[in-house]
Backbone as numpy.savetxt, mean C-alpha at the origin, in Angstrom:
# Nx Ny Nz CAx CAy CAz Cx Cy Cz
-10.21 13.55 6.14 -8.80 12.62 6.12 -7.79 13.99 7.06
-6.93 13.98 6.87 -5.87 14.72 8.02 -5.24 16.26 7.03
-5.70 16.41 5.95 -5.23 17.48 5.14 -6.28 18.21 5.03
-7.38 17.87 5.04 -8.69 18.48 4.10 -9.83 17.74 4.89
-10.92 18.71 4.84 -12.41 17.89 4.71 -13.10 17.51 3.34
-13.45 16.80 3.22 -14.32 16.34 2.10 -16.21 16.56 2.04
-16.55 16.64 0.91 -17.82 16.82 1.15 -18.42 16.72 -0.46
-19.47 16.09 -0.17 -20.34 16.20 -1.37 -21.49 17.05 -1.48
-21.57 17.94 -2.81 -22.51 18.91 -3.17 -22.62 18.79 -4.33
-23.83 18.55 -4.62 -25.41 18.23 -6.26 -23.94 17.05 -6.80
-23.95 16.27 -5.88 -23.18 14.85 -6.96 -21.31 15.00 -7.43
-20.90 16.33 -7.19 -19.79 16.64 -7.16 -19.09 16.54 -6.11
-17.40 16.49 -5.62 -16.94 16.16 -4.61 -16.13 17.34 -4.13
-15.78 17.58 -2.89 -14.84 18.72 -3.16 -14.63 19.14 -1.76
-13.05 19.76 -1.58 -12.37 19.49 -0.60 -12.07 21.21 -0.32
-11.78 21.41 0.95 -11.74 21.93 2.13 -10.66 22.31 2.45
-9.57 22.38 2.45 -8.28 22.27 3.05 -7.91 23.15 4.11
-7.48 22.67 5.22 -6.97 23.42 6.25 -6.41 24.65 6.34
-5.90 25.50 5.25 -5.26 26.73 5.04 -6.03 27.33 3.70
-7.31 27.00 3.92 -8.13 27.51 3.12 -9.38 27.90 3.36
-10.00 29.18 3.36 -10.96 29.91 3.47 -12.27 28.73 3.42
-12.36 28.39 1.88 -13.43 28.14 1.40 -12.90 26.50 0.61
-14.56 26.07 0.46 -14.25 24.79 -0.73 -14.28 24.55 -1.92
-13.64 23.79 -2.09 -13.60 23.90 -3.93 -13.60 22.72 -4.37
-14.03 22.35 -6.10 -13.74 20.75 -6.30 -12.97 20.58 -5.99
-12.73 19.10 -5.72 -11.42 18.62 -5.21 -10.41 18.53 -6.91
-9.42 18.91 -6.23 -8.54 18.92 -7.37 -8.36 17.72 -8.32
-8.68 16.63 -7.51 -8.09 15.38 -8.18 -9.35 14.86 -8.95
-10.38 15.63 -9.06 -11.59 15.03 -9.69 -11.05 14.57 -11.09
-10.26 15.02 -12.12 -10.27 14.66 -13.54 -9.07 13.35 -12.93
-7.84 13.12 -12.04 -7.47 12.05 -11.99 -7.94 10.87 -11.88
-9.32 10.97 -10.84 -10.49 9.76 -10.34 -11.10 9.78 -11.12
-11.31 10.42 -12.44 -12.13 10.44 -13.70 -13.37 10.42 -13.10
-13.87 11.40 -12.18 -14.78 11.70 -11.30 -15.73 13.31 -12.17
-15.44 13.52 -13.51 -16.03 14.41 -13.95 -17.20 13.72 -14.53
-17.94 14.53 -14.58 -19.31 14.37 -15.35 -20.26 13.15 -14.49
-19.21 12.01 -13.54 -20.13 11.38 -12.63 -20.97 11.90 -11.38
-21.67 11.18 -10.83 -22.63 11.85 -9.66 -22.32 10.85 -8.62
-21.17 11.79 -8.06 -20.70 10.91 -6.56 -21.86 11.04 -5.29
-22.29 10.00 -4.90 -23.50 9.85 -4.13 -22.87 9.16 -2.57
-22.01 8.52 -2.52 -21.21 8.33 -1.60 -20.04 8.29 -1.02
-19.46 8.45 0.03 -18.06 9.17 0.23 -17.94 8.96 1.69
-16.54 7.79 2.31 -16.15 7.50 3.12 -14.56 8.06 3.38
-14.31 8.65 4.83 -13.30 8.87 4.82 -12.54 8.02 6.06
-11.15 7.61 6.53 -10.62 7.30 7.50 -9.58 8.68 7.42
-8.00 8.18 8.34 -7.34 9.29 8.43 -6.65 9.53 7.73
-6.50 8.38 6.69 -5.54 9.14 5.47 -6.34 8.03 4.39
-6.88 7.45 4.17 -7.80 6.54 3.07 -8.98 7.46 2.49
-9.62 7.21 1.62 -10.68 8.00 1.48 -11.17 7.21 0.12
-12.54 6.32 -0.04 -13.57 5.80 -1.10 -14.27 6.75 -1.47
-14.78 6.61 -2.96 -16.06 7.25 -2.93 -16.65 6.32 -3.76
-18.31 6.04 -4.06 -19.20 5.78 -4.90 -19.93 6.45 -5.67
-19.97 6.27 -6.76 -20.83 6.91 -7.96 -22.09 6.35 -8.49
-22.94 7.07 -8.58 -24.51 6.81 -9.00 -24.32 5.52 -10.37
-23.37 5.72 -11.19 -23.02 4.64 -12.04 -22.68 3.20 -11.08
-22.34 3.14 -10.21 -22.02 2.11 -9.50 -20.59 1.43 -9.94
-19.54 2.91 -9.52 -18.31 2.73 -9.39 -17.68 3.17 -8.18
-16.01 2.60 -7.87 -15.57 3.43 -6.45 -14.43 3.95 -7.02
-14.03 5.01 -6.44 -12.66 5.12 -6.51 -11.89 5.80 -5.59
-10.56 5.55 -5.43 -9.58 5.63 -3.89 -8.99 6.24 -4.03
-8.22 6.92 -2.96 -7.26 7.63 -3.12 -7.08 8.51 -2.01
-5.54 8.85 -0.96 -4.71 8.96 -0.06 -4.21 10.12 0.27
-4.72 10.39 1.09 -4.48 11.78 1.84 -2.68 12.35 1.53
-2.68 13.12 1.07 -1.45 14.00 0.70 -0.60 14.17 1.80
-0.71 13.87 2.62 0.61 14.12 3.61 1.14 12.84 3.50
0.08 11.44 3.02 1.26 10.47 2.40 1.64 10.06 1.28
0.90 10.62 0.48 1.23 10.63 -1.24 1.77 11.93 -2.10
2.41 12.62 -1.06 3.54 13.85 -1.26 4.88 13.41 -2.28
4.81 13.98 -3.11 6.75 13.58 -3.35 7.48 14.65 -2.53
8.57 14.10 -1.93 9.44 15.08 -0.99 10.43 14.41 -1.00
11.64 14.52 -0.74 12.91 14.26 -0.32 13.34 13.02 1.01
11.83 13.84 1.73 11.75 12.54 2.69 10.85 11.90 2.88
9.86 12.10 1.88 8.46 11.32 2.18 8.33 10.83 0.48
9.03 9.38 0.21 8.39 9.09 -1.09 7.23 8.25 -1.33
6.39 8.58 -2.50 5.27 7.66 -2.83 5.51 6.35 -3.24
5.12 5.89 -2.18 5.72 3.96 -2.23 4.81 3.57 -2.74
5.11 2.25 -3.79 4.36 1.45 -4.53 2.90 1.35 -3.97
3.43 0.89 -2.31 1.55 0.26 -1.33 0.65 0.92 -2.10
1.27 2.21 -1.38 -0.10 3.44 -1.78 -0.12 3.74 -2.97
0.86 3.62 -4.08 0.05 3.82 -5.17 -0.75 2.87 -5.62
-0.40 1.53 -5.46 -0.96 0.34 -5.80 -2.14 0.48 -5.59
-2.66 0.91 -3.83 -4.03 0.78 -3.17 -4.91 2.17 -3.80
-4.46 3.20 -4.41 -5.07 4.27 -4.97 -5.52 3.76 -6.20
-6.54 4.49 -6.69 -7.38 3.83 -8.34 -8.25 5.07 -8.87
-8.37 5.17 -9.75 -9.53 5.32 -10.72 -11.16 4.94 -10.43
-11.60 5.83 -10.82 -13.09 4.85 -10.98 -12.96 3.18 -11.63
-13.48 2.53 -11.13 -13.44 1.63 -11.60 -14.90 0.45 -10.88
-15.01 -0.25 -11.89 -16.93 -0.72 -11.63 -16.43 -1.73 -10.41
-17.18 -1.88 -9.51 -17.91 -2.88 -8.27 -18.18 -4.56 -8.92
-19.35 -4.35 -9.78 -19.55 -5.61 -9.57 -20.77 -5.70 -9.93
-21.62 -4.25 -9.38 -23.25 -4.22 -9.01 -24.05 -5.26 -10.04
-24.90 -5.72 -9.82 -25.65 -6.21 -11.15 -26.85 -5.07 -11.44
-27.47 -5.39 -12.43 -28.39 -4.34 -13.04 -29.70 -3.81 -12.28
-29.52 -2.62 -11.74 -30.78 -2.08 -11.14 -30.26 -2.24 -9.38
-29.22 -2.95 -9.26 -28.48 -2.68 -7.64 -27.67 -1.24 -7.63
-27.76 -1.06 -5.93 -27.03 0.33 -6.05 -26.29 0.02 -4.34
-26.06 1.16 -4.46 -24.87 1.20 -2.97 -26.37 1.97 -1.64
-25.81 0.44 -0.89 -26.53 1.41 0.66 -25.37 1.86 1.47
-24.76 1.35 1.72 -23.25 2.33 2.44 -21.93 1.69 2.51
-20.49 2.82 2.13 -19.50 2.70 1.98 -18.45 2.94 3.51
-18.11 2.00 3.54 -16.96 2.44 5.24 -15.53 2.26 4.60
-14.58 2.80 4.88 -13.42 2.81 4.77 -12.36 2.60 5.86
-11.28 2.00 6.20 -10.19 1.85 7.62 -9.13 2.52 6.57
-8.18 2.67 7.35 -7.01 3.43 6.45 -6.52 2.58 5.20
-6.45 1.15 5.27 -5.87 0.02 4.40 -6.76 -0.48 3.65
-8.25 -0.14 3.49 -9.25 -1.30 3.08 -10.83 -0.39 2.95
-11.64 -1.08 2.02 -12.86 -0.26 1.74 -13.32 -1.47 1.78
-15.34 -0.71 2.04 -16.05 -1.94 2.24 -17.31 -1.29 1.46
-17.89 -1.92 0.62 -19.44 -1.66 0.26 -20.78 -2.59 0.29
-21.52 -2.00 0.88 -22.51 -2.83 0.66 -23.86 -2.38 -0.35
-24.02 -3.37 -1.18 -25.39 -3.02 -1.93 -26.55 -3.50 -1.57
-27.42 -2.79 -2.09 -28.96 -2.71 -1.88 -29.30 -4.24 -1.48
-28.86 -5.36 -2.29 -29.16 -6.14 -2.69 -28.60 -7.26 -1.79
-27.91 -6.70 -0.48 -27.21 -7.64 0.62 -26.04 -7.96 -0.13
-25.41 -7.28 -1.05 -23.77 -7.82 -1.51 -22.59 -7.25 -0.64
-22.29 -7.68 -0.10 -20.50 -7.40 1.00 -19.29 -6.78 -0.17
-18.83 -5.79 -0.42 -17.38 -6.02 -1.21 -16.72 -5.58 -0.16
-15.47 -5.97 -0.94 -14.32 -5.16 -0.27 -13.25 -5.54 -1.04
-12.24 -4.07 -1.08 -10.64 -3.85 -1.82 -10.30 -2.90 -0.77
-8.70 -3.72 -1.00 -7.77 -2.56 -0.55 -6.66 -3.28 0.28
-6.03 -3.40 1.58 -4.85 -4.02 2.06 -4.86 -5.19 3.04
-4.70 -5.92 3.02 -5.31 -6.91 4.50 -3.67 -7.55 5.23
-3.34 -6.92 6.05 -1.96 -7.00 6.51 -1.75 -8.71 7.09
-0.46 -9.36 6.78 -0.69 -10.48 7.10 -0.23 -10.12 8.68
-0.28 -11.54 9.39 0.32 -11.82 10.95 1.59 -11.42 11.12
2.02 -10.38 11.72 3.53 -10.48 11.43 4.50 -11.63 11.93
4.07 -12.34 13.18 4.71 -14.18 13.37 4.33 -15.23 12.68
3.57 -14.66 11.26 3.47 -15.51 10.28 4.47 -15.27 9.12
4.94 -14.16 8.85 5.48 -13.33 7.84 7.06 -13.42 7.72
7.36 -13.93 6.18 8.87 -14.35 6.04 9.02 -15.46 6.60
8.24 -16.72 6.72 8.72 -17.84 7.04 8.88 -18.81 5.93
8.52 -18.25 4.53 8.97 -18.93 3.73 10.50 -19.15 2.85
11.16 -19.93 2.44 12.54 -20.07 2.28 12.59 -20.54 0.90
13.94 -19.85 0.36 14.01 -20.21 -0.98 15.42 -20.78 -1.06
15.70 -21.85 -1.90 17.24 -21.93 -1.91 18.31 -21.29 -2.27
19.22 -21.08 -1.72 20.36 -19.80 -2.38 20.83 -20.64 -3.49
21.19 -21.95 -3.75 21.35 -22.34 -5.11 20.54 -21.33 -6.78
19.48 -21.24 -5.87 18.34 -20.86 -7.12 18.55 -19.25 -7.90
19.31 -18.69 -6.96 19.73 -17.42 -7.10 21.12 -17.35 -8.47
20.43 -16.27 -9.36 21.00 -16.38 -10.68 21.56 -14.50 -11.00
22.55 -14.51 -12.10 22.40 -13.18 -11.96 20.81 -12.75 -13.03
20.74 -11.55 -12.47 19.21 -10.78 -13.01 18.30 -11.40 -12.21
18.03 -11.92 -10.80 17.08 -12.47 -10.33 17.05 -11.40 -9.33
15.36 -11.32 -8.90 15.52 -10.50 -7.86 15.39 -11.39 -6.53
16.05 -10.89 -5.38 16.11 -11.37 -3.91 16.19 -10.67 -2.83
15.60 -10.87 -1.68 15.03 -10.53 -0.44 16.21 -11.24 0.62
16.47 -10.52 1.31 16.98 -10.68 3.11 16.48 -12.19 3.49
16.88 -13.56 3.77 16.39 -14.61 4.42 16.00 -13.92 5.77
16.46 -13.24 6.52 16.18 -12.92 7.70 15.28 -11.56 7.91
15.18 -10.80 6.88 14.05 -9.33 7.25 13.44 -9.80 8.01
12.76 -8.69 8.28 11.91 -8.68 9.49 10.60 -7.65 8.63
9.53 -7.66 8.79 8.44 -7.23 8.13 8.41 -5.54 7.99
9.88 -4.98 9.21 9.96 -3.57 9.09 11.69 -3.65 8.83
12.53 -3.59 7.39 13.74 -3.49 7.36 14.24 -2.54 7.52
15.85 -1.85 7.89 16.08 -0.77 7.64 16.10 0.05 6.23
15.78 1.36 6.38 15.58 1.47 4.70 13.65 1.93 4.52
13.19 1.21 5.11 11.91 0.90 4.59 11.13 2.66 5.09
10.01 2.00 4.96 8.81 3.38 5.61 7.76 3.31 6.17
7.62 3.71 7.45 6.47 3.19 8.61 5.50 4.28 8.64
4.18 3.89 8.78 3.58 4.68 8.93 2.49 4.40 10.52
2.92 5.28 10.79 1.89 4.88 12.38 0.60 6.03 12.98
-0.31 5.27 12.87 -1.77 5.41 13.00 -2.21 5.70 14.59
-1.39 5.44 15.19 -1.75 5.71 16.77 -2.72 6.83 17.23
-1.81 8.00 16.60 -2.25 9.30 17.28 -3.74 9.99 16.12
-5.21 9.63 16.78 -5.74 10.53 15.72 -5.67 11.82 15.05
-5.75 11.50 13.75 -5.89 12.57 12.74 -4.32 13.45 12.64
-3.22 12.22 12.66 -1.90 12.88 12.45 -1.36 11.70 12.42
-1.01 11.46 11.42 -0.27 9.89 10.73 0.74 10.56 10.67
2.21 9.63 11.56 3.48 9.88 11.71 4.32 8.69 10.71
4.99 9.32 10.10 6.23 8.66 9.31 7.48 8.58 9.97
8.50 7.27 10.12 9.31 7.22 10.02 10.06 6.07 8.84
11.83 6.17 9.77 12.37 4.76 8.94 13.02 4.39 9.83
12.74 2.64 10.02 13.48 2.16 10.78 14.73 2.01 10.84
15.53 2.27 11.89 17.14 2.29 11.70 17.87 0.51 12.38
16.85 -0.30 12.45 17.74 -1.38 12.66 16.55 -2.53 12.46
16.59 -3.47 12.29 15.66 -4.48 12.34 15.00 -5.28 13.82
14.05 -5.02 13.83 13.65 -5.42 15.52 13.38 -7.04 15.27
13.53 -7.51 16.86 13.53 -8.82 16.91 12.13 -9.33 16.43
12.17 -10.71 15.79 11.19 -11.35 15.16 10.80 -11.61 16.29
10.88 -11.96 18.16 9.85 -12.17 18.81 9.79 -10.84 19.82
10.15 -9.53 19.17 9.58 -8.43 20.17 8.23 -7.90 19.62
7.51 -6.85 19.72 6.82 -6.41 18.97 6.94 -4.73 19.27
8.38 -4.39 19.11 8.71 -3.21 19.32 9.75 -2.96 17.89
9.49 -1.76 17.34 10.43 -0.98 16.17 10.92 -0.09 16.67
12.33 0.14 16.18 13.26 1.29 16.78 13.05 2.06 15.38
12.78 3.64 15.42 12.62 3.47 14.08 13.24 5.33 14.31
13.29 6.09 12.99 13.78 7.86 12.97 12.48 8.36 12.64
11.89 9.36 13.01 10.92 9.99 12.56 11.20 11.21 11.73
10.41 10.84 10.07 10.90 11.81 9.10 10.46 13.72 9.61
11.39 14.84 9.14 10.69 16.02 9.42 11.02 16.46 10.78
11.76 15.42 11.34 11.88 16.39 13.06 13.28 15.54 13.94
14.40 16.42 12.47 15.54 16.14 12.78 16.31 14.66 13.26
16.11 13.68 12.63 15.71 12.17 12.92 15.69 11.69 14.57
14.73 12.64 15.06 14.48 12.08 16.47 13.91 10.68 16.32
14.53 9.81 17.19 14.42 8.62 17.63 12.94 8.68 18.41
12.66 6.62 17.78 11.28 6.62 18.64 11.06 4.65 18.50
10.30 4.50 19.39 10.23 2.81 19.53 8.72 2.88 19.57
8.07 2.14 18.34 6.68 2.12 18.28 6.04 0.83 18.29
4.95 0.29 18.89 4.58 -0.88 18.91 4.26 -1.72 17.39
4.68 -2.60 17.11 4.64 -3.37 15.64 3.24 -3.25 15.73
1.77 -3.28 16.33 0.93 -3.11 16.08 0.16 -2.19 15.53
0.86 -0.73 15.91 0.54 0.11 15.47 0.82 0.85 14.15
1.36 0.08 13.72 2.53 0.72 12.29 2.06 -0.40 10.91
1.93 0.69 9.76 1.90 0.13 8.46 3.02 -0.27 7.70
3.49 -0.78 7.29 4.83 -0.87 6.73 4.91 -0.59 5.08
5.42 0.72 4.51 5.21 1.02 3.56 6.32 0.47 2.66
6.57 -0.22 2.58 7.59 -0.92 1.94 7.81 -0.40 0.19
9.04 -0.05 -0.17 8.63 0.46 -1.88 9.03 -0.50 -3.01
9.07 -1.39 -2.47 9.02 -2.83 -3.09 8.56 -4.04 -2.79
7.46 -3.96 -1.77 6.96 -4.88 -1.43 8.16 -6.38 -1.24
9.44 -5.92 -0.12 9.83 -6.77 -0.06 10.95 -7.74 -0.72
11.03 -6.72 -1.95 11.83 -6.95 -2.81 13.63 -6.42 -2.85
14.79 -6.59 -2.57 15.71 -6.18 -1.95 16.15 -5.20 -3.26
16.73 -6.05 -4.34 16.75 -5.83 -5.55 17.16 -6.44 -6.04
18.13 -6.65 -7.37 18.52 -7.17 -8.33 20.25 -7.50 -8.66
19.70 -8.90 -8.73 21.35 -9.69 -8.75 22.46 -9.15 -10.24
23.28 -8.72 -9.88 23.85 -8.28 -11.50 25.82 -8.99 -11.12
26.23 -9.71 -9.94 27.30 -10.53 -10.29 27.19 -11.11 -8.97
27.78 -12.91 -9.39 27.76 -13.79 -8.25 29.31 -13.69 -8.05
30.10 -13.84 -6.93 31.23 -14.32 -6.79 31.72 -15.43 -5.96
31.34 -16.71 -5.98 31.42 -17.73 -4.69 30.38 -17.63 -4.12
30.75 -17.47 -3.10 29.98 -16.80 -1.50 29.45 -15.68 -1.75
29.98 -14.53 -2.48 29.49 -12.79 -2.35 28.63 -13.17 -3.44
27.88 -11.99 -3.41 26.45 -11.59 -4.33 26.03 -10.33 -4.58
26.62 -9.71 -5.78 26.04 -8.35 -5.60 24.88 -7.85 -6.25
24.22 -6.88 -5.53 22.72 -6.74 -5.92 22.82 -5.47 -5.97
21.96 -4.50 -7.43 21.78 -3.54 -7.20 20.18 -3.20 -7.02
20.09 -2.57 -6.06 18.84 -2.06 -4.91 17.98 -1.00 -5.93
18.66 -0.91 -6.88 17.73 0.42 -7.50 16.45 -0.68 -8.20
17.48 -2.18 -8.82 16.42 -2.67 -9.29 15.91 -3.51 -10.68
17.05 -2.17 -11.38 16.58 -1.62 -12.90 17.35 -3.14 -13.52
16.38 -3.22 -14.41 16.64 -4.57 -15.17 17.49 -3.99 -16.66
17.94 -2.62 -16.78 18.73 -2.32 -17.78 19.96 -1.52 -17.04
21.04 -0.73 -17.89 21.69 -0.39 -17.91 22.07 0.40 -16.49
21.18 0.99 -16.16 21.01 2.03 -15.01 21.76 1.95 -14.17
23.14 2.40 -13.28 23.84 2.08 -12.17 24.23 3.51 -11.52
23.74 3.31 -10.12 24.36 4.69 -9.05 24.84 3.75 -8.00
26.38 4.10 -7.96 27.20 3.33 -6.69 26.87 3.19 -5.40
25.78 4.38 -4.86 25.20 3.90 -4.03 24.07 3.00 -3.58
23.86 2.63 -4.77 23.09 1.09 -4.71 23.50 0.12 -4.94
24.75 -0.25 -5.39 25.24 -1.84 -5.31 25.76 -2.22 -3.83
25.25 -2.81 -3.30 25.52 -3.82 -2.04 25.79 -4.80 -2.10
26.73 -5.88 -1.25 27.17 -7.34 -1.51 26.99 -7.74 -0.27
26.44 -8.98 -0.37 25.84 -9.83 0.56 26.10 -11.32 0.27
26.56 -11.89 1.34 27.08 -13.12 1.31 25.77 -13.98 1.34
25.87 -15.31 0.43 24.77 -16.27 -0.88 23.88 -16.76 0.62
24.11 -17.01 1.66 23.35 -17.42 2.87 22.57 -16.76 3.14
22.36 -15.36 2.96 21.42 -14.38 3.91 20.81 -14.35 2.34
20.48 -14.35 1.30 19.85 -13.82 0.46 18.74 -15.40 0.23
18.02 -14.46 -0.23 16.42 -15.69 -0.99 16.19 -15.45 -2.10
15.92 -15.93 -3.41 15.25 -15.43 -4.24 13.64 -15.11 -4.30
13.41 -13.72 -4.67 12.02 -13.17 -4.39 11.08 -14.34 -5.22
10.16 -14.46 -4.43 9.20 -15.17 -4.57 8.22 -14.91 -6.34
7.63 -15.91 -6.96 7.07 -15.87 -7.82 5.94 -14.49 -7.90
5.37 -14.30 -7.28 4.54 -13.19 -6.74 4.85 -11.61 -6.66
6.29 -11.82 -5.81 6.88 -10.66 -5.84 8.00 -10.03 -7.13
8.31 -10.93 -7.89 8.73 -11.00 -9.32 7.50 -10.82 -10.40
6.09 -10.57 -9.92 5.40 -10.56 -10.55 4.27 -9.20 -10.21
5.03 -8.05 -9.72 4.18 -7.01 -8.91 3.20 -6.21 -9.84
4.84 -5.82 -10.85 4.39 -4.80 -11.65 3.18 -5.49 -12.78
3.06 -6.49 -13.17 2.53 -6.98 -14.45 0.90 -7.52 -13.60
1.14 -7.66 -12.48 -0.24 -8.02 -11.72 -0.86 -6.49 -11.50
-0.02 -5.40 -11.02 -0.50 -4.31 -10.69 -1.70 -3.94 -12.21
-0.86 -4.07 -12.94 -1.00 -3.68 -14.72 -2.94 -4.32 -15.24
-2.79 -5.35 -14.21 -3.92 -6.43 -14.78 -5.07 -6.43 -13.27
-4.79 -5.86 -12.52 -5.05 -5.21 -11.60 -6.06 -6.46 -11.14
-5.32 -7.30 -10.50 -5.76 -8.61 -9.96 -5.79 -8.19 -8.27
-5.23 -9.89 -7.46 -5.25 -9.61 -6.04 -3.71 -9.97 -5.98
-2.66 -9.38 -5.53 -1.67 -9.74 -4.95 -1.40 -10.27 -3.70
-0.87 -11.30 -3.33 -0.64 -12.06 -2.60 1.23 -11.48 -2.05
1.39 -11.27 -0.90 2.97 -10.72 -1.15 3.29 -11.08 0.47
4.24 -11.47 1.17 4.98 -11.45 2.25 3.99 -10.57 3.28
4.00 -9.78 3.06 3.31 -8.50 3.49 2.02 -8.58 4.46
1.43 -9.56 3.12 -0.08 -9.37 3.18 -0.78 -9.90 1.62
-2.15 -9.55 1.77 -2.97 -9.66 0.76 -3.36 -8.06 0.48
-3.06 -8.30 -1.16 -4.01 -6.59 -1.79 -4.29 -6.76 -2.81
-6.13 -6.82 -2.15 -7.29 -6.80 -3.14 -7.65 -5.52 -4.17
-7.18 -5.06 -5.50 -6.78 -4.24 -5.98 -8.46 -4.12 -6.70
-9.13 -5.40 -7.24 -10.34 -5.09 -7.88 -11.58 -4.99 -6.76
-12.61 -4.48 -6.31 -13.47 -4.92 -5.68 -14.05 -6.61 -5.80
-13.96 -7.24 -4.21 -14.39 -8.59 -4.54 -15.64 -9.04 -3.97
-16.08 -9.43 -3.76 -17.81 -9.83 -2.58 -17.38 -10.65 -1.97
-17.83 -10.33 -0.84 -17.01 -11.22 0.15 -18.66 -12.00 1.11
-19.74 -11.33 0.90 -20.64 -11.90 1.35 -21.81 -11.63 0.21
-22.79 -12.57 0.08 -23.79 -12.41 -0.97 -25.00 -13.06 0.51
-25.73 -12.06 0.60 -26.84 -12.65 1.78 -28.01 -13.41 1.01
-28.45 -13.34 -0.38 -29.44 -14.14 -1.38 -28.62 -15.47 -1.03
-27.56 -15.59 -1.74 -26.83 -16.64 -1.41 -27.46 -17.68 -0.26
-26.92 -16.95 1.13 -27.52 -17.32 2.38 -28.63 -17.79 2.55
-29.41 -16.98 2.02 -30.82 -17.16 2.17 -31.57 -18.51 1.33
-30.73 -18.72 0.37 -30.88 -19.75 -0.43 -30.77 -21.26 0.70
């Protein structure tokens, strides 16, 4: 990964950061619930890492260049959702891990019995995103809403560009991209706002609330007042209050409205941005095919 070299020694996960002269037990061992476990497999991409243990469990985390909490680089809900401590894969008794592979968005595990599991994020086809419409009449006070004409990368979001090997770049879009264009105009974070133009196919959109704009706090005829902090309580910030014409908004889908509860239940999340598979699920069972 970008910020460290990872290795396994005597069943323990070690980290060798680029600013250190030696490897040490990984600082996230406790968070990932790896204490007392024997790590047998490790796979890493530019920013994503998964490990498997002898007990048939897996854990996934992201490089700290993506997960750090700073004013410029917030930890988004997408990255938090894709990260998890040890969870069971669903291997049968006597089965084990043959191989573990990872991309920057998903992980794949092949068991000795020939079962292929996956978990992570599968982006939707950008040309098919945000086609679902909702009636403006259904918008009421306390509804969660989204922009009808929002692109996959609306202004204010967070973009990750993985086209440069071992150097993930973060930026925020400053204008919505044309739905018929393959380009996104954005400003790099940490580079004094330098403007860039990225190919949409080279980017991953790290929306902090999976396409939800905010929560409606008032409606005045054709005007809708939205609290973009999306808090159901009385929390208030003047900068977070925005006014939109009602025809520009749609009520957020049931899936978007259930993101937090679904994350707690560790189910599969379907969003306009793609499919998030939290719990490892079997894609292929060679035993079934042979029968």
